[in-house]
N, C-alpha and C positions, 0 to 999 in steps of 0.2 A: 456196409455194416459199420454203424457207428462205433461199435466197441472196438473192431480191428483198427479203424481208423484212428481212434484215440491212441490205441497201443503203438501203431506205426508213427504217430506224431511223438509220442514219448520216446520211442527208439531213436528216432532223427535226432531228438534233442540231445540225447546222451552222446550220440557220435559227434554231433556238432561241438559238444561241450570238450570232448577230448580232442578233436581236431584243434581247437582254441588253444588248449593247453600245449600241445604239441608245437604248434606255430610260434606261440609266444616263447617257448623255450628255445626255438631256433632263432628268433630276432636277438634273444640274450646271447646266444652262442655267438652270432654273426658280430654284435657290438664288442663282446669279451676278445673274440680272436682278433680283430682288426686294433683294438686299443692296444693289446698287449703287444701286437706286432710293431705298431708305429712307435710305442713307447719305448721298446727294447732298442728299436733302430736308433732313436734320439738319443736315449741315456749311452747307448754304446759309443756312438760318435764322440758325444760332447765328453764323455768321461776319459776316453782315451786322450781327446785334445787336453783335458784339463791337466792329466797326469804328464804329458809331454811339456805343457806349459808352464808347469809349477818349475820344472828345471830350468827352462829357456826363458821364463818370464814374459810369455805372450798371453797371459790371461784375456785381454781385452778381445783376442780372438776367438777364444772360446765361448766368451759370453755372446759374442756375435753369431756364432754357430747356433746356438741355444736360441737366440732371438730369431735367428732366421726360422728354424723349425716351428718354434711355438707361434709366430705371427702368421706363418701360412696356414697353419691348422686352424688357428681362430678365424682367419679371413674367410676359409671355405665354410666353416660352421655358420658365420654370419651370413654368408650369401645364402645358404640353404633355408635360413630363417626368413631371407628376404622373399624367397619364393613362396613360402607357406607361413606366415607371421603366428600362426597359432602353435607352430612348432617350438616357440621360444619358451624359456623356463623348464620347470619340471613337468608341467601338465596336471599336476595333482588339482590345483584349483579347478581347472576346466572340467576335470573328470567329475569333480565334486559337484559341480553345478549341472553337469548333464545328468547325473544320477538323481539329483533332486529335482529334475523335472525342467530344467532351464535348457533351451536349445541355444547352444554356441555354435555359431556359424564355422563348417568346416572342421570341427574338433575331432569328428572320427572318421576322416576321409583317409584314402590310400596315400595320398600325396603327403599327407601330414605325417604318416608313420615311417614313409620313406625318408622324409626331411628329418625327422626327429633321429631315427636311429643313425643315419649317416652323420647327423650333425652333432649328437652327442660322443659319437666316437671321434670326432675332430676336436670338441672343446675339452675332452678329457686327455687327449693325446697332445694337445696343445698347452698343456701344463696349467690350464685355469683351475681355481679352487672349487670344481663342481664334482659331482658323483654322476654314475651313470644308472643309479638304482631308480631314482624318482621317475625319470623318462621311461624307464622299463614298464612302470605301472600305466603310463599313458600308451605306450605302444600295445601294451596288453590289451588295453580297452579298445583301442582300434581295431585289432585283430578280432576281438569279440563282436564289434559291431558290424565289420565288414564281410567276415567269413560266412556267417549264415545266409547273407543276402545273395551271394552269388553273383554280385553285380558292382560295378563302380563306375563313379563318373569319368575317372581316369582311363579307365580301358573301357570305352563305351561299346568296342567291337564285341567284347566276350558276353554273351548274354545265356545263361542257362534257364531253362524252365523250371524253375525251383520254387513250387508253390507255397512252401512253408514259411512261417514267421514273417507275417507282413503286419506287424502291429508294434507300436511304440512299447507296449509292455515286454513282449518277447526280445526286442532288442534292448531294452534296459537291462533285462535279466543276462543277456550274454555279455553286456559291457561289464557288469558287475564281475562275471566269471572272468573275463578278460583282465579287469584290474587286479583281482585276487591272484590271478596267474602271474602277472607281472612282480608283484613282491614275492611270490613264492619263488621266482626264478631268480630275483635279484638276491634275495638273503637265504635260499635254501630253506624256507619257512613255510610249508604249505598250510598249517594251521594259523599261522600269524597272517598269512595272506587273505584267508577265509574271513577272519576275524576283522581285518583292516577293511575289506569291502563291506563288512557289516557295519563297522563303527563310523570310519570316515566317510565311505562312498554312499551306500544305498540308502534311500529314503524309504523305499518300499521293499519289503523282505518277506518271502513266504518260506514256509517249511520245507518244501520240495527243492528250494533253490539251494539252501544251504549244503545239502548232499552233493548236488551237481557242482556246486563252486568248489568244495573241497576236493571233488575228483579232478575237476579242471586243474587246480593248484598242484596237485600230485603228478599229474601229467606233465606239466610245465616244469616242475622240479626234476623230475626223473629223466626227461628228454635232455635237458641242459647237462644234469649229472652224467649222463650216459656218453654223451658226445665229448664233453670236457675231459674226462677221465681217459677216453681212447684218445684223443689228440694231445694232450699234455703228457699223459704218462704211458701211452701205448697199450694201455691195459683195457680193452674194450669190456663192458660189462662188468666193471669192478665198483662202480660207483664210489668214487673217493672224494669228488668235490661238488657238495650239495649246491652251493649258489654261487652268484658271482662275487659276494662277499664272504669271506670265511675268517671266523674269528679265531681259528686254531683251538688246541686243547688245554684247557687250563688244569695242571696238575702239580702238586708238590712233589720234589724228589725224593726218591726212595729213601736216601741218606738222611735227609734233613727231618729229624723225628719232631722237632719244635713247629714246623710249618702248617698252618692250616689255610684254606683258602679263604674263609672268613670266620670270625667268633663273634659272640654276642656283644662284645664291648665295642666291635667294628659297626654295629647299627647305628649307634649314636653319631658316629662321624659320617655315616651314610647319609642320615637324615639333614645332618648340617650341609653335606654336600649338595642335597637335593635342593635346600633352601638356595644355596649359592647358585646351582644350576638353573634354578627358576628365574633368580634376578639376572643372571647373564644372559637367558634366552630372551626374556622381556627387553633388557638392553638392545640385543640383536634385532628383535622384530621391531622397536620403535626407531632404531636407527635406519633399518632397511625399508620401514614405511616413509620415512622422510625422504630417503632417497628416491624410492618409487614415486612420490608425488612431485619431487622434483624433475625425474625424467618425465613425468607425463606433461608437465608445464613446458619444460625447456627443450626435451630432446625429441619427444615424438611428433609434434607439430612440424618439426624440419624436415627438410628431404630425407629419404631412407639411409641415404650414404652417411648421415651422422651418427646412425645406430652403429654402423660397420666400423666407424672411426672410434665410437666409444669402446667397443669391443675390443679393438685392436690397442687402445689406450691401457685397457685394464690388464690386457695380455702383457704388454710392455712391461707395465709397473711391477705386476707379479713376478716376471722373469727376472727383472733387475733386483727385485728384493730378495727373491730366492738365491739368486747367484751370490749377491754381495754378502747376505746372511750367512750363507754356507761357508764362504771364504774368510770372513771377517770375525764373525761371531761365535763359531762353533769352538768348543773345547776338546783337546784330546783326552779321550778316557781310556783307561786300560781295559784290554779285553778280559773278560773273566775266563779265570782257567777252567776248564771242563770238568775238574774233579767235583767241587761242590755245588756247581751252579744248579739253579733250580730247574731250568728247563732242558738242559743238555743231556739229561740221562738216556737211557735207551729206549725208554717209554715213547719217546717223541723224536726219534732220529730225523725222519723224514722233515718234520716242521722246523726243528731247530736248525736242521742245516740250512733250510730255506731262509730263516730268521739270520742266521749268522752270514749267509752269502750275501745278503743285502746290506751288509755294513760297508760305509763308505771311507776310506782312509785318507782322504783328501789331506795334504800338508802335514800329515801327522807321522811320526817317526814309527819304526816297526814296533808291532804288537799293540798299538794305540789306534782308535779309530776317532774320527771327528762326528761328534754326536749331533750337531746341527745339520750337517751335510747328510748324516744317515736318515733323518726326517724329511729333509727337503729334495733330495736327489733321488727319491725312490717313488714308485706309483703309491697313490694313496692307502691303498689296501696294504702294501708291504710296510707302510709307516706305522698303520694301525697294529699289525703284528708286532712291529718293534716295540711299540709302547705296551702291548698287553704280555709280550713273552721276553723281550730281550733282558738277559739278566744283568748284562753290564749296566752300569748306571748312566743316566742322563743328568747333567748338573741342573740344578734349580733355575740358574740364570737362562740357561738354554731353554728349560721348558716354558719359563715365563715369557721370554721373548718370542719363542715360537707360538705360543697361544695367542699373544697379542697380535702378531703379524697375520696370523691364520685369521682370527676373529674379525679384524679389520678388513682384510681383502676377500675373504668369503662374503662378507655383508656387502660388500661394493659390487662383489659378481654376480650375487643372485637377483636377477632382474634384467641384466643386459640382455642383448639379442642373440643369445646362442640357447641350445637347448642343454640344461643343466639341473642337476638334482641337489638337494640340499643335506641327504642322509649322511654321505661320507664326510664332507666337510665338518658337519657337525659332531659326527662320533670322532674324528680325529682331534678336532679343537677340545672336545671334552676328555678324550683319553688323555691328552697333554695336561689337561688341568687335573685329572685323577692321579696321574703319575706324579704330578708336583707335590699334590697333598701328601701321598705315600713318602715321598723323598723328604719332605718337611718332619713327618711324623716320625720317621725312621732316624734321620741325624739329629734332629734338635730335641725331639720329646723322648727319645730313646725306646719306642715301642718297637721290639725286635721281631715279634711274630707276624708282623704284618706282611701280605702277600702283595707285591707291587700290582701284579697283572689284575687282581680283583679292584683294586682301587680305580685302574685306568679304566676298567670296564663300567665301574659305577660312576665315574666322571663323565664317561661318554653317554650314559644312560641320561645322566642328570641333564646335561646340556641339550641333548637331541630333545628329550621330553619337555625342556623348558622352551624349546624353539617351537616344535610342532604341537605339542599338547595333546599327544594320543596317549591314552592309558593302556587298556587291554591289549589292543592288538601289538603295541610296540613291546609290552612285556614278554609276550609269546614270540615274538620276532626274535628278540635278543636271547631269550633262552633257547630258542631252536637253532640260533646262529652259534652259541657257545657249546651246546651239547651237553649242558651242566645244569640238571635240574635243581641243584641246591642253590643255585643263584635265583631262583624264582622270587624268594621272599625279599631279598636285599633290592632286587631291580624293581620289584612292585612298589616297596615303599618309597624308593628313591623317585620313581617316576610319579606317583601321587603328589608326593610333597613339590617336587618340581612343577607340576601343572598347577597346584593350589597357589603356589608363590607367583608363578608367573600370570596367573588368571587375575590376580589382584591388581595387576598393572595393565595389562591389554591381552589381546586374544592371540591365537595361534598365528604362525605366519601365512598358512594356506587361506583362513578366514580374513585375515587382513587384506589379501592380495583379491580375495573375492570381493570383499567390500569397495577397495579402490576401483574396480572395474565396474561398480554399481550393479551387479548382478542380484536379482531378486531372489535371495536364496531363503529358503524358509527353515527356520530352527527346529529343534525337536518339539518344542512346545511355546506357548506364549506365556507372558508373565501374569502374575495372579490379577493384577490390577485391570487387565484388559477385559475381564468379565463384567465390567461396567459397561461395556459397549455391547450392541446387539446386531444382528446381521443386517438389520435395516440401516445402522449407523455407518456401515462401512461399505455397503454394495454400491454398485454404479447405477443410478435409475435411469439415465439416458441411454434407451436401447435402440440397436439397429436389429430390425426383425424381418422375417420373411413370413409370408401366408403359405398355407398348405399348397395352394395353387397360385402360382406367380408368373407373371408375364417375363420372358427372357430378357426385356430391355431393363425390368426393375432389377433382375438378378445381376445384370452386368454392372448396371449403375451403382448397386450396393459393393459388389465386389470389387469395383476400380476405386471406390471412393473411400473404403475403410480398410482397415488391416487386421480386423477381427479374425479369430480363428474359429469360431462358432458363432451360429446365430439362432436365437429362438424361434420356433415356428409357432405362430400365434394367429387367432382369430379375434376380431374386434367384438366388444360387447357394447351394442349400440340399442338404444330404446327403439330406433325407428327403422330396424332391419326390414321390417315388413313393408315398408314404403320405398324398397329399390327399385330400380328401373326393370322394366320387364326384358326377359331375352339376354340379358348379361351372364354369358356362359360362366365367366370367371367368378362373378360374385356369387352365382348360385353354387357354384362348385365349392366355393370356401363355406358358404353356410350349410350346404348338405353335408360336408366333412364334419363341420362342427356339430351339427345336429345328430350325427351317427356316434360321434365319439364322446359326446358328454354324458356322462352317466347321471340321470335324474333319479332320485329317491323314488319317484312313482314308478318309472321304468324298472327299478330293481326289485319293487316290491311286486310288480306284476309278475316278473319272473318267478319270483318264489312261490305266489300264488298258483302259477301253472304247474310247478313241479308239485305243489300240495294237492292238486285235484285227484291225484292217486291215493290221497288218505281217505280212510272211511267216513270220518267225521265231516257232514256237510255244513254244521254250524262254522266250523273252523274256516271253511272255504268263504262262506257267505260274509263272515266277519272281514276277511280281507278283501272281498270284492268291494264291500261297502267303503273300506278304508281307502281304496284306491279311487274311486269315485270322488270322494272329497279333496283328494290331494292332487287330481291331474286337472290342470286348467282346461276348460272346453275348447279352446280355440288351438291347443298346439299342433293338432294334425294337420289343419289346412293353412297353418301359419305360413309356410313356404310358397304355397299356390298364391296366398294373398300377396305376398311380398313379391312375386314375379309379376303379378298383375299390373301392380301401380308402377308407375314411371317416377323415378327420383334422382336426384345427384348421386353419381357413385362415390365410394369413400374418398376424401380428400386425400388421404395417404396411401391411395393404391400405387402410385407411381412414385417411387421414392426421390426422382428426379424433381418431382416437385415437393420436396422434402419439407418438414415442419419450418413455417416461416415465422419471421419474428413477430408478426402480428397476432399469431395465436395465442390463445388464452391458456393458462396452466391446464386448465380442463381438457382442452383440445390436444395439448401436448402430451399429457399423461393419461390418454384414454385408458380404459380398463382393457387389459389384453388377456384372453384365455390362453393359458400355455398348453402346448401339446406335445413339445418335443425339442431336441436340439439337433441341428444339422452342421456338419463341418464344413468350413471353406473348402476343403479339398474335395469333398463329396460333390458340393456344387459345381465346382470347376469341372470335375470328371463328367457330370451329368451334362454340362453344356458341351464340352469337347465330344462325347460320344452322341450328342444329338438327341438326347432323351427328352421328348415333349410331344404335346398334341396341339391340334388347331382349335380355333374356339368353335368350329362347326362339328367336331368330332366330341365323343365322351372321353373322360380321362382314362378309360379303360383301354383306349387304343394307343397308349403310351408305350413304347417297349420298355421291356423289364431289363436289368441287369443283374446278375449273379453278385454274390459277396466277392467271389473271387476275381471278376472283372472289375468291380469296384475299387480293389485294394491292389490290383494289379501293377500299379506305378509306385507303390511304396518303397522306399521312403521319399522319393522324388515326384510328388504330385505335379502336373502342369500348372503354369501360372497364368492367371487371368489376364495379364499383360501380353502373353505370348499368343492370346487366342486370336484367330482371324475373324473379326465380327463380320466381314461379308459374308461369311458362310451361315450366319444365323438370323433368322427371320425374328425381328423384334416382338411380332404381334403373337409369337406362339406362346403356349402357357406350359409350365414345368410342374408336375405334380411330385412334391418332394416327399410326400407322407410315407412312402415305402423304404425310403433310405434314412428318415431321421431316426434318431434314438428317442422312443416314445417314453422311456422312463429313465431318465438320467437322475443321478443323485440330486436331490434339492432340499433346500431347508426353509423352514418358515421364518418371516421376518423378526420373530422375537427370539430367535435360537442365539444363545450366548457366543461369544465370539471363540471361547476356547473350544466348544464343540464343532463350530464351523471349521475352525484351524484343525482339528484333530481328524474330522472327515475328508478334509481336502488334502491333508498330509499323507493319511495313512492309505487312501484309496488312490493317490497319485492323480489326482483330477486336475484338469486345466480350467474348467468352467463350473461354476456352482449356481444354479437359478435359484432366485429367492421368490417362492410361490406362496400366496397367501391362502386363507383358510377355504376360499371358494374357488380355488384353482388358476387364480389370476398371477401372472408372472408381474412382479414389482420391480425386480432388479437382477442384476447378475454379479457374481463376486468371482474375480479371478487372481491371479498369484500376486499382482501388483497390490490388489487390496488386502493382502495378509502380511505385507513385508513389514519389518519393525518399524521404518521410519513412517510410514503411512498410518499403522496404527497408533502410533504416538502422536502425530497430527490429529488424529480424529479425537484420541482421548482428550488432547487439550481443548478442542472445541467443547467437546462433551462438558468438561468442567466449567468452561465459560458460560455455557448455556445454563447451567445448575444457577 
């Protein structure tokens, strides 16, 4: 029953979405648990060593211990990336490309997620300035792609007979849900995750998906929350820790009546901070782009070991800088007494104890602490909390130096061969900048009402917005992370200003990395001037096509010599069709197919008049009959017979191995081709592998039929033509592709404006768009490559030159 089947399909989809959310939450839990374990181990050993050596004067030993830990961890992270190179970086550019419809090899494989999760754990624990939040998005996307398939290349033995979700569209929907779940788990922001998937990720979105993606994000957030609350606080089921990154609670103390989280006056400062954040973000992106280009020229062509060495060099530099800065550049600051401090009131006892517990007193006398070491010698999340909530002050010099060092080192780090996120370093950098602004306003301008935590948060938002240029999703992620809805307006304004300022200079960091890889990513819309071009200006007129009935040798030859993903199915329009050789089964089949599938106006009229015979009015019927007589050419019926009686040369282009030769005229090369449909490469290979064909002596009805389930059984890894054993195939057999082609793909007329072509391609998630003229002949085909910005620009220049 179709209705029950559809309901079952929908139910399975909901179950899968829930499972993806839970698994993504568990991946987040795994990463978080081990990062915490390794970091605590490292800091405990190093800290006790520093405290001992402060008295004995053996600090070099402590540095060597720290280096030993960090270099080992980073080395392991780099090795994992050597196993699966796609696991490097944050993975957001790759997922963006995948959701845009570009196939990035290996991006959603099981091996990738294992290397990514293990690698990010080591690179964060190894003290690099990277975050674990970006890779969570990639991990979630891989879980989303793999789980509903119930199979994996890495685990070939495990095979379930699971007949659902065997199409690219379903897979893309699940990847969207997984990416959203990754954001939700990282920031404890389910709505932010859904919006991230909508804004940054998916190119194709439907209404039903929104609800499923939100459900998936909720599942991820609460799975992670449930287990973290249980493991860390032993209070199972209390849900105290929503995401991997928690900003704590922003609250004024009860005693301080003058304190407000923010006031209207502060908005002016926030806008200025947004502008500065945009400029800093643009600088960061510009430097990182240059570095990435340098790496592509000088590091990537060399043996893979060089990449590992680069990662180790970055780790070495970072460790030495952190250690020396903490020892030499820090200032001893007074601990704030609990009486009047902003955050140490009873309202937030748990959090403030956590904040105060992470204070480092290196080299400082009693009751004071080392402000630089407090920022550098803590996990990044603790440092962010310090900047947001620590009521003791950080000196402006410390904040400036910290910002500068962090900015340069995180810029250098993003792009080396380790899994690395960019969210946390950007937040930390921005928080230091915001805290610095608050310090200066308080000390030098005398604005007493300022709440430092708010400025730290706005600084973090400004810098992160300037680097990644996200708007709506980032606003919601930050509001959900702070649990403070009153911050909605300042965060939104800051992010908008930061984005506009940054866009004035360059693109967001993810777009830059997508461009550097040369991926044909399609933007949301084309520029206005592109409408001077038509579909005929940008299409590819040199077509590789197949006939409705084609010999196996031709198919193998086409598939082996081209890399196209789909082929138009056509018949040729020739004046001398009736003069074809007699008895050639192949040609007569193709012509029969053409005759049966082309609608003539006369035939259509005859059909209508047949149905009108039931009308009482005889005049009407006679009129129609006369009408037909004039329009129907007399020789139409026995045309085929005549054609088969005369002997003549076969099509010159019937065997693609004798493909268009150089001597052909333009007329021969671009003969009119009637378009019947599109057949995919994967379908043709499947037909050959399954031996779907008939011999010349039989009729095409004797060809075996495959069901849709059999055709899509091998998804997503269809067999390759080069793996096919040609000795098993008889090259003279004929394949009838008509039952398997798509007879009505989206198509456009040659005069369609480029913006319409683009919108159709983009919103429908197409890979091929045939250009068909008014009489049903295919004149060209448009693929993603023909709609990229660079290609359109080049065609526009040509257009202006010809004018």
